[in-house]
DSSP file (Angstrom, degrees, kcal/mol; ACC not computed):
  #  RESIDUE AA STRUCTURE BP1 BP2  ACC     N-H-->O    O-->H-N    N-H-->O    O-->H-N    TCO  KAPPA ALPHA  PHI   PSI    X-CA   Y-CA   Z-CA
    1    1 A X              0   0    0      0, 0.0     2,-0.3     0, 0.0    59,-0.1   0.000 360.0 360.0 360.0 128.7  -16.6    4.1    8.4
    2    2 A X        -     0   0    0     57,-0.4    59,-1.9    31,-0.0    60,-1.8  -0.613 360.0-153.0 -85.4 142.0  -14.6    2.3    5.7
    3    3 A X  E     -a   62   0A   0     -2,-0.3    31,-3.2    57,-0.2    32,-1.2  -0.939   8.5-168.6-119.0 136.1  -10.8    2.4    5.7
    4    4 A X  E     -ab  63  35A   0     58,-3.1    60,-2.8    -2,-0.4     2,-0.4  -0.813   7.3-151.7-115.4 160.9   -8.5    2.1    2.8
    5    5 A X  E     -ab  64  36A   0     30,-1.5    32,-2.4    -2,-0.3     2,-0.5  -0.998   5.7-160.3-136.6 137.8   -4.7    1.6    2.8
    6    6 A X  E     -ab  65  37A   0     58,-3.0    60,-3.3    -2,-0.4     2,-0.7  -0.978   7.7-160.5-113.5 124.1   -2.0    2.5    0.3
    7    7 A X  E     -ab  66  38A   0     30,-2.8    32,-3.1    -2,-0.5     2,-0.7  -0.928   7.3-163.1-103.9 112.3    1.3    0.6    0.6
    8    8 A X  E     -ab  67  39A   0     58,-3.0    60,-2.8    -2,-0.7     2,-0.8  -0.865   4.5-156.5-100.4 110.3    4.0    2.7   -1.1
    9    9 A X  E     -a   68   0A   0     30,-3.1    60,-0.2    -2,-0.7     2,-0.2  -0.783  13.1-166.2 -92.9 112.0    7.0    0.4   -1.8
   10   10 A X  E     +a   69   0A   0     58,-2.7    60,-0.6    -2,-0.8     3,-0.2  -0.584  39.7  52.9 -94.7 157.3   10.2    2.5   -2.1
   11   11 A X  S    S-     0   0    0     -2,-0.2    30,-0.2    58,-0.1    -2,-0.0  -0.413  82.8 -86.3 110.6 175.3   13.5    1.4   -3.5
   12   12 A X  S    S+     0   0    0     -2,-0.1    -1,-0.1    58,-0.1     2,-0.1   0.561  84.3 105.1-100.5 -12.2   14.9   -0.2   -6.6
   13   13 A X  S    S-     0   0    0     -3,-0.2     2,-0.3    57,-0.1    28,-0.2  -0.378  71.5-117.9 -73.4 149.7   14.5   -3.9   -5.8
   14   14 A X        -     0   0    0     -2,-0.1     2,-0.4    26,-0.1    -1,-0.1  -0.679  27.3-135.9 -83.6 139.4   11.8   -6.0   -7.5
   15   15 A X        +     0   0    0     -2,-0.3    60,-0.2     1,-0.1    59,-0.1  -0.809  30.4 169.6-101.1 137.6    9.2   -7.4   -5.1
   16   16 A X        +     0   0    0     58,-3.1     3,-0.4    -2,-0.4    59,-0.2   0.383  63.8  85.9-115.3  -4.3    8.0  -11.0   -5.3
   17   17 A X        +     0   0    0     57,-1.8    58,-0.1     1,-0.2    -1,-0.1   0.373  64.1  83.1 -85.6   4.8    6.2  -11.0   -2.0
   18   18 A X        +     0   0    0     -3,-0.1    -1,-0.2     1,-0.1     7,-0.2   0.944  66.2 168.0 -73.5 -46.0    2.9   -9.6   -3.1
   19   19 A X        -     0   0    0     -3,-0.4     3,-0.2     1,-0.2    -2,-0.1  -0.098  56.9 -56.3  65.3-167.2    1.5  -12.9   -4.4
   20   20 A X  S    S+     0   0    0      1,-0.2     2,-0.9     2,-0.1    -1,-0.2   0.831 128.1  56.4 -80.9 -33.0   -2.1  -13.4   -5.3
   21   21 A X    >   +     0   0    0      1,-0.2     3,-1.3    -3,-0.1     4,-0.4  -0.782  58.6 175.7-105.3  92.4   -3.6  -12.3   -2.0
   22   22 A X  T >> S+     0   0    0     -2,-0.9     3,-1.0     1,-0.3     4,-0.8   0.756  74.4  71.2 -66.2 -23.9   -2.4   -8.8   -1.3
   23   23 A X  H 3> S+     0   0    0      1,-0.2     4,-2.4     2,-0.2    -1,-0.3   0.747  83.2  69.7 -65.5 -23.3   -4.5   -8.6    1.8
   24   24 A X  H <> S+     0   0    0     -3,-1.3     4,-2.6     1,-0.2    -1,-0.2   0.842  91.9  59.5 -63.8 -32.4   -2.3  -11.1    3.6
   25   25 A X  H <> S+     0   0    0     -3,-1.0     4,-1.0    -4,-0.4    -1,-0.2   0.925 109.8  42.3 -60.1 -44.7    0.4   -8.4    3.7
   26   26 A X  H  <>S+     0   0    0     -4,-0.8     5,-2.7     1,-0.2     3,-0.5   0.917 114.7  49.5 -69.4 -43.2   -1.9   -6.1    5.7
   27   27 A X  H ><5S+     0   0    0     -4,-2.4     3,-1.3     1,-0.2    -2,-0.2   0.888 105.5  58.1 -63.2 -38.3   -3.2   -8.9    7.9
   28   28 A X  H 3<5S+     0   0    0     -4,-2.6    -1,-0.2     1,-0.3    -2,-0.2   0.822 112.4  40.8 -60.5 -31.7    0.4  -10.0    8.7
   29   29 A X  T 3<5S-     0   0    0     -4,-1.0    -1,-0.3    -3,-0.5    -2,-0.2   0.308 117.3-111.0-101.1   7.0    1.2   -6.5   10.0
   30   30 A X  T < 5 +     0   0    0     -3,-1.3     2,-0.5    -4,-0.3    -3,-0.2   0.775  64.1 150.4  74.2  27.5   -2.2   -6.1   11.8
   31   31 A X      < -     0   0    0     -5,-2.7     2,-0.6    -6,-0.1    -1,-0.2  -0.836  35.8-149.1 -98.7 124.7   -3.6   -3.4    9.5
   32   32 A X        +     0   0    0     -2,-0.5     2,-0.3   -28,-0.1    -5,-0.0  -0.824  32.3 151.2 -93.8 118.4   -7.4   -3.3    9.2
   33   33 A X        -     0   0    0     -2,-0.6   -29,-0.2     1,-0.1     3,-0.1  -0.995  42.0-152.1-148.3 142.7   -8.5   -2.0    5.8
   34   34 A X  S    S+     0   0    0    -31,-3.2     2,-0.3    -2,-0.3   -30,-0.2   0.833  89.6   8.5 -80.3 -34.9  -11.6   -2.7    3.6
   35   35 A X  E    S-b    4   0A   0    -32,-1.2   -30,-1.5     2,-0.0     2,-0.3  -0.957  71.3-169.6-141.1 158.5   -9.6   -2.0    0.4
   36   36 A X  E     -b    5   0A   0     -2,-0.3     2,-0.4   -32,-0.2   -30,-0.2  -0.982  13.5-155.3-149.6 159.6   -6.0   -1.4   -0.5
   37   37 A X  E     -b    6   0A   0    -32,-2.4   -30,-2.8    -2,-0.3     2,-0.5  -0.995  10.5-154.9-133.3 138.0   -3.7   -0.3   -3.2
   38   38 A X  E     -b    7   0A   0     -2,-0.4     2,-0.6   -32,-0.2   -30,-0.2  -0.975   8.2-161.9-117.2 125.6    0.0   -1.3   -3.5
   39   39 A X  E     +b    8   0A   0    -32,-3.1   -30,-3.1    -2,-0.5     2,-0.3  -0.927  19.1 160.5-110.9 121.2    2.3    1.0   -5.4
   40   40 A X    >   -     0   0    0     -2,-0.6     3,-1.6   -32,-0.2     4,-0.1  -0.772  56.2 -97.9-126.6 174.4    5.7   -0.3   -6.7
   41   41 A X  G >  S+     0   0    0      1,-0.3     3,-0.5    -2,-0.3   -27,-0.1   0.719 123.1  57.5 -67.5 -18.1    8.1    0.8   -9.3
   42   42 A X  G 3  S+     0   0    0      1,-0.2    -1,-0.3     3,-0.0     3,-0.1   0.394  80.7  86.6 -92.3   3.4    6.5   -1.8  -11.7
   43   43 A X  G X  S-     0   0    0     -3,-1.6     3,-0.8     1,-0.3     2,-0.2   0.477  87.2-142.1 -81.8   0.3    3.0   -0.3  -11.4
   44   44 A X  T <   -     0   0    0     -3,-0.5    -1,-0.3     1,-0.2    -4,-0.0  -0.550  64.6  -6.7  79.9-138.7    3.7    2.1  -14.2
   45   45 A X  T 3  S+     0   0    0     -2,-0.2    -1,-0.2    -3,-0.1     5,-0.1   0.535  99.9 116.2 -75.6  -4.9    2.3    5.6  -14.0
   46   46 A X    <   +     0   0    0     -3,-0.8     2,-0.2    -6,-0.1    -3,-0.1  -0.359  39.5 168.6 -65.3 141.5    0.2    5.0  -10.9
   47   47 A X     >  -     0   0    0     -8,-0.0     4,-2.4    -4,-0.0     5,-0.2  -0.760  51.6 -77.8-139.3-172.3    1.2    7.0   -7.8
   48   48 A X  H  > S+     0   0    0     -2,-0.2     4,-2.8     1,-0.2     5,-0.2   0.894 126.6  53.0 -60.4 -41.3   -0.1    7.9   -4.4
   49   49 A X  H  > S+     0   0    0      2,-0.2     4,-2.4     1,-0.2    -1,-0.2   0.912 109.8  48.1 -62.7 -42.0   -2.6   10.5   -5.7
   50   50 A X  H  > S+     0   0    0      2,-0.2     4,-2.5     1,-0.2    -1,-0.2   0.932 114.0  46.3 -62.4 -45.7   -4.0    8.0   -8.2
   51   51 A X  H  X S+     0   0    0     -4,-2.4     4,-2.2     2,-0.2    -2,-0.2   0.901 112.0  51.2 -64.2 -40.9   -4.4    5.3   -5.5
   52   52 A X  H  X S+     0   0    0     -4,-2.8     4,-2.4    -5,-0.2    -1,-0.2   0.921 111.1  48.1 -61.6 -45.0   -5.9    7.8   -3.0
   53   53 A X  H  X S+     0   0    0     -4,-2.4     4,-2.5     1,-0.2    -2,-0.2   0.914 110.0  51.8 -63.4 -43.6   -8.5    8.9   -5.6
   54   54 A X  H  X S+     0   0    0     -4,-2.5     4,-0.8     1,-0.2    -1,-0.2   0.905 111.9  46.9 -60.8 -41.3   -9.4    5.3   -6.5
   55   55 A X  H  <>S+     0   0    0     -4,-2.2     5,-2.1     1,-0.2     3,-0.5   0.905 111.9  49.9 -68.0 -40.9  -10.0    4.5   -2.8
   56   56 A X  H ><5S+     0   0    0     -4,-2.4     3,-1.6     1,-0.2    -2,-0.2   0.901 109.0  51.7 -63.9 -40.4  -12.0    7.6   -2.2
   57   57 A X  H 3<5S+     0   0    0     -4,-2.5    -1,-0.2     1,-0.3    -2,-0.2   0.684 104.3  58.6 -71.7 -15.9  -14.2    6.9   -5.2
   58   58 A X  T 3<5S-     0   0    0     -4,-0.8    -1,-0.3    -3,-0.5    -2,-0.2   0.261 128.0 -96.0 -95.0  11.2  -14.8    3.4   -3.9
   59   59 A X  T < 5 +     0   0    0     -3,-1.6     2,-0.4     1,-0.3   -57,-0.4   0.621  68.8 154.0  92.5  14.8  -16.3    4.9   -0.7
   60   60 A X      < -     0   0    0     -5,-2.1    -1,-0.3     1,-0.2   -57,-0.2  -0.639  22.5-172.2 -78.2 130.0  -13.3    4.9    1.7
   61   61 A X  S    S+     0   0    0    -59,-1.9     2,-0.4    -2,-0.4   -58,-0.2   0.757  74.7  34.6 -91.4 -28.9  -13.7    7.5    4.4
   62   62 A X  E     -a    3   0A   0    -60,-1.8   -58,-3.1     2,-0.0     2,-0.5  -0.993  68.9-167.1-128.6 134.4  -10.2    7.1    5.9
   63   63 A X  E     -a    4   0A   0     -2,-0.4     2,-0.3   -60,-0.2    22,-0.3  -0.981   4.9-158.2-127.0 122.6   -7.1    6.3    3.9
   64   64 A X  E     -a    5   0A   0    -60,-2.8   -58,-3.0    -2,-0.5     2,-0.5  -0.759   3.7-157.5 -93.5 142.4   -3.8    5.2    5.5
   65   65 A X  E     -aC   6  83A   0     18,-0.7    18,-3.2    -2,-0.3     2,-0.4  -0.956  14.6-173.6-124.4 111.8   -0.6    5.6    3.5
   66   66 A X  E     -aC   7  82A   0    -60,-3.3   -58,-3.0    -2,-0.5     2,-0.4  -0.859  18.6-134.0-112.9 138.0    2.2    3.3    4.7
   67   67 A X  E     +a    8   0A   0     14,-2.3    12,-2.4    -2,-0.4    13,-0.6  -0.719  30.6 173.0 -90.1 136.9    5.8    3.2    3.5
   68   68 A X  E     -aC   9  78A   0    -60,-2.8   -58,-2.7    -2,-0.4     2,-0.3  -0.888  14.9-159.2-136.2 166.8    7.4   -0.1    2.7
   69   69 A X  E     -aC  10  77A   0      8,-2.5     8,-3.1    -2,-0.3     2,-0.5  -0.930  25.3-109.9-141.2 166.2   10.6   -1.5    1.2
   70   70 A X  E     - C   0  76A   0    -60,-0.6     6,-0.2    -2,-0.3   -57,-0.1  -0.870  32.0-145.9-101.8 128.3   11.7   -4.7   -0.4
   71   71 A X    >   -     0   0    0      4,-2.7     3,-1.8    -2,-0.5    -1,-0.0  -0.165  37.4 -85.9 -83.2-176.6   14.1   -6.9    1.6
   72   72 A X  T 3  S+     0   0    0      1,-0.3    -1,-0.1     2,-0.1    -2,-0.0   0.682 127.8  55.8 -66.7 -17.8   16.9   -9.1    0.3
   73   73 A X  T 3  S-     0   0    0      2,-0.1    -1,-0.3   -56,-0.0     3,-0.1   0.441 119.1-107.6 -91.2  -1.4   14.4  -12.0   -0.3
   74   74 A X  S <  S+     0   0    0     -3,-1.8   -58,-3.1     1,-0.3   -57,-1.8   0.586  75.7 136.6  85.0  10.7   12.1   -9.9   -2.4
   75   75 A X        -     0   0    0    -59,-0.2    -4,-2.7   -60,-0.2     2,-0.4  -0.681  58.7-115.1 -92.3 145.4    9.5   -9.7    0.3
   76   76 A X  E     -C   70   0A   0     -2,-0.3     2,-0.4    -6,-0.2    -6,-0.2  -0.645  33.7-173.3 -79.3 132.2    7.6   -6.4    1.1
   77   77 A X  E     -C   69   0A   0     -8,-3.1    -8,-2.5    -2,-0.4     2,-0.2  -0.993  22.2-128.2-129.8 125.0    8.4   -5.2    4.6
   78   78 A X  E     -C   68   0A   0     -2,-0.4   -10,-0.3   -10,-0.2   -69,-0.0  -0.485   9.9-150.6 -69.7 140.0    6.6   -2.2    6.2
   79   79 A X  E     -     0   0A   0    -12,-2.4   -11,-0.1     2,-0.2    -1,-0.1   0.616  37.4-114.4 -87.1 -13.2    9.0    0.4    7.6
   80   80 A X  E    S+     0   0A   0    -13,-0.6     2,-0.4     1,-0.4   -12,-0.1   0.350  77.9 123.7  93.4  -5.8    6.7    1.6   10.3
   81   81 A X  E     -     0   0A   0    -14,-0.4   -14,-2.3     2,-0.0     2,-0.4  -0.720  42.9-164.4 -91.7 139.7    6.4    5.0    8.8
   82   82 A X  E     -C   66   0A   0     -2,-0.4     2,-0.3   -16,-0.2   -16,-0.2  -0.984   9.2-143.9-124.1 133.0    3.0    6.4    7.9
   83   83 A X  E     -C   65   0A   0    -18,-3.2   -18,-0.7    -2,-0.4     2,-0.5  -0.728  16.4-126.9 -96.4 145.4    2.5    9.3    5.6
   84   84 A X        -     0   0    0     -2,-0.3     2,-0.5   -20,-0.1   -20,-0.1  -0.797  18.1-154.8 -93.8 127.9   -0.3   11.8    6.2
   85   85 A X        -     0   0    0     -2,-0.5     2,-0.3   -22,-0.3   -22,-0.1  -0.868  13.4-171.9-100.8 133.9   -2.7   12.5    3.3
   86   86 A X              0   0    0     -2,-0.5    -2,-0.0     1,-0.1     0, 0.0  -0.892 360.0 360.0-122.7 153.3   -4.4   15.9    3.2
   87   87 A X              0   0    0     -2,-0.3    -1,-0.1     0, 0.0    -2,-0.0   0.368 360.0 360.0 156.5 360.0   -7.2   17.2    1.0
């Protein structure tokens, strides 16, 4: 079963911690996912529903939605909260 992850970055700060390899954020926190989407305030009109749909259409059977925030250094930090997606 393939797993996807949505990282929803809340708050007003700009994040610089995404870098070129977004997968390192998940690996650093021990999250196993085949594909992922990161939503920030700079991603434009994209939201959780759009990211969820993109992951489902790419064959993900399970999708995790994790809440994150940007710390004072501009790095993304997971808050430990997970949102439940239904549908």
